[in-house]
Residue, then its C-alpha position, 0 to 999 in steps of 0.5 A: m497932586k505931588r506931595k498933596l499935604v506937604f510944602l505948606a511952609i514946614v520946610v521953611v519952618l524947619l530949615v530957617s526958623v522953627t515956629a517961636l517956642a515961647a515969648c521972645s526973651s532977651t537972653m538964652e537963659e531967660f528963654y529957657a527959664e521962662l519956658k520952664s516956669s510956664a511948664e510948671e504952671v501948666n503942670a499944676d493945672l493939669k494935676a488939679v484937673m486930673e485929680e478933680t475929674a478922678k472923683y467922678d464917674y464919666n463916659t467918653s468916646f472918640e475916634i483916633t485917626h492916623n494918616y501917613y504917606n505910604g512908602a516915603a523914605r530918606g533916599d540919598t544924593e542919587t535917589p529921591g526918597w519921596k515918591d508920587g502916587d504913580d510910583g505906588c506911594t499914597w496917603m493912607y488912613e487908619d482909624a480906631y473908635l474907642s468908648v470909655e466908661k469910668r465907674g469908681d476905680v474901674i475903667t472899661t474900654t472897647a475899641t474897634i479898628y477899621l481897615p486902612v484905606n488910601e485917600d481916595t477911599y477915606n470918605n467912604d462911609d462903608i469902610p469895614p471894621v476889621a477887629y473889636a476888642s474890650a478890656k476892663g481894668s481896676v486902678d488901685a490906691g497907687g494909681n496902677l491899672t490892672v487889666e482884669w480881662v480882655k475880649y477880642g474877636a470880630a467887629d460884631g462884638d462877639g469876642a472871646a478871652a484873649n491875651l494882649s500880647d497876641i494882638t498885633l493890629t495897629v493904628g499909628n504907634y498904638d497896637l490894639a493892646a495899647l489902644l485898650t489902655l490908651w485913655y488910662d495912659m493919657i490921664t496918667d501921663y498928663s497928671d504930672i509932666s515934670d519928668s518931661y520938662d526938657d522936651i516941652t517947647a511950649a506951655t500955656s494955661g489960662f481962662k477963656i470963655y467960661q472955661d480953663i485951658a491948659q496946653v502943652a507941646y513937645r518936640y523929639v528929634y532923632d539921629l540917623d540911626g533912629n535914636r532920639y537925641p537927649s533934647w530937641h535942641d543941641p546945648e552946644g548949638d545954643k552958643v553959636t549963630s551958625l553951624p560949623e561946616g561938616g559938623t555933627m551939631f544938630s541944631y543952633g540958636y534958640d527960641a524963634d531963631i532955632a535951626y536944624n542940621l538935616e544932615v544928622i537928623s532922620a526925623m522929628r516928632q511934635e506932640r500937643v495936648s490941650i485940655t479944657s475944664t470948668t472953672k472948678n477943674r472938671m475936665k471938659s475935653f482932651e485933645f491929642f495931636v502928633e505930627d511926624i516929620m521926616v527928612y528926605y532927598d528930593e529935586i530942588s525944583v521942576m527946573n533943577d533935578n539936583l537933589m537936596l534935603y527937605a523935611d516935611v510932615y509924613g504922618n499925624t495922629d489925633f483924637v478929641a475926647n469930650i467928657e460926660i460926667v455921670e451926675e448922681 
């Protein structure tokens, strides 16, 4: 089936009116002020949860999954960039299973990476693991993690001492070294998000069904050389209602009316983190979701083989970690 997971409205979303980023505001200034205010509230909630949860020993284990369209490219005005499975391109899946133990200031992580498979094989329960690793690290008073040892080897767990820099296997954007510190990196990064306010597109927090929820979303936009633009919106574009013909402005408008100039964009990345906690700020779950979007040329329709630019999801990564507090 052509582009099985695409054209589910994201083209319309990106080209016309990207999903509303926050409650409607009457002016651009009010919109950005409200967004920052919401982000500050979420930041305070996240900080409280991370500080409280750090007082306890806990366990968590989760599967991190990355699926992506293998072989997709931008193409050009003469060549389509997105090809069907008949051309050797297909949806691929790769997984890693992580188990984390926190005891005092020590975090021990084990990771098992599974063989990448295509969508036809993904539901097979017999997909073999290809690597196993574990790492133990201690967190000092300043919150810095020092990895004390790493073991790496076959998936049966019988690993030997290893150097993190020598391990090259990946799941999405994470190599095995990054997977072994992923949990620590996540709880550190989201204990204070004030440095990333400019990347935030939505932030909400509040009480729901006997638990608190904090959620924050980010967007990153990349130019044709793969470099990230300073912001997910073009500051100059906030002042206009349409793109100048042939111009380099990469977006215009704000809030629900923002639109993007795909002529000068190669990709976007959208991230979302959702954290639930008890009413006493003890973490219950940590959910991470990333959506990778690429810009590519393809036929206008089955009746019109002229090529034009589209934007669609070509990959995503996610995990959901449930926290088990170790009661004394």
